[in-house]
Phi, psi and omega in degrees: 000132181237180182286324177060038184274122176300150185302322183289346180260000184276091185248349184225164178223139172247161184228142174239120179258122175257131185227158173224104181275345180084011178289166180301318181298314180291328177293324178294317178294318181297325179297330179275312187279329185073006181277149182291328181230134187231023171227135183239139178226149177256125180243144181261357180209156185288344178278355178065026178286323179253089186228135190222151178194190170243126182188201183292136170272333181225117184298337181275352180230093185302331183274350177274087188226155179177205180289130182222147165267121187265147177248108183298320179296320177294324177298320179295322180292319182282324181230081188300335183262023179299121176268150182209162169227126179255126182248143180246138182233124177287140181217158173279168176302318181295316179296320178295317178299318180293323177298317177298321178295321177298314179297317179301318180298316179298320180293324182284340182239029191301328186291345183275350189258146175224180183270136183270072179293324177296321179294326177295320175295320178297324177298319179299323182268003183059038177242145185265107175244117182230071175300145183300133176062030176234133182220152159253172196304305184289332174297316178298313182299314180296320180292317180298319178294320179297319178294337180273359180093017180238095178263101185280333189233155173282332181282157179291156178306327182292348177248018180260125179254159179308320184291344176295324177296319181297330183271354185283130186292340182267003177255122185262130176286120179251345176201142175214129182152205177287135179300323181295341180265358182296121191291336182263009183300130177281104188261345189232019177088348175257148183293127179292153180291154179214135178294342182279344176062035184279148175219153182276133182284342180239142177279119184256149175302152182293325180218150173288148181277076183240000000 
């Protein structure tokens, strides 16, 4: 199943960042999947200033995880050798607006969400585990897109892995390499320039309350 957006309606773009920080957790997942990147994030702009996923809230406590607004520049500082693939997805104005609304809702209700560790195990076993208000990273990205009117896959979000995005024909690779070398990375808290001239239609909080 694809987006099927006519060319004349393609006015917005969403981004999916796949990363490999090299942590023990990602190495364990990589050993199973064999995929180069095993963490997925949804970004609303090419500078990755507005980027969201499910992961650690506190780097010193691996089990303290949930919905987070991620800082790509901070990721580079903590894990300088982070490898990534940035994918671009064409969307209509309405789909983009709905995606912003989905993110806003998650930020406003952040305390109710936790990490779907059981679902991650279920993915390994090809079983669908969807505890209420629990997500792992790629499940969140697929679910957020589906709520925005973009259903990329026939399978449920709980069975969607990061490498599935990489294999999708409607997602275009716009960058691959070290995250720290990405030329549009917002490094100083101000939005990096972009030839695409994109702007967010909704004013989003600066940080998630995590």
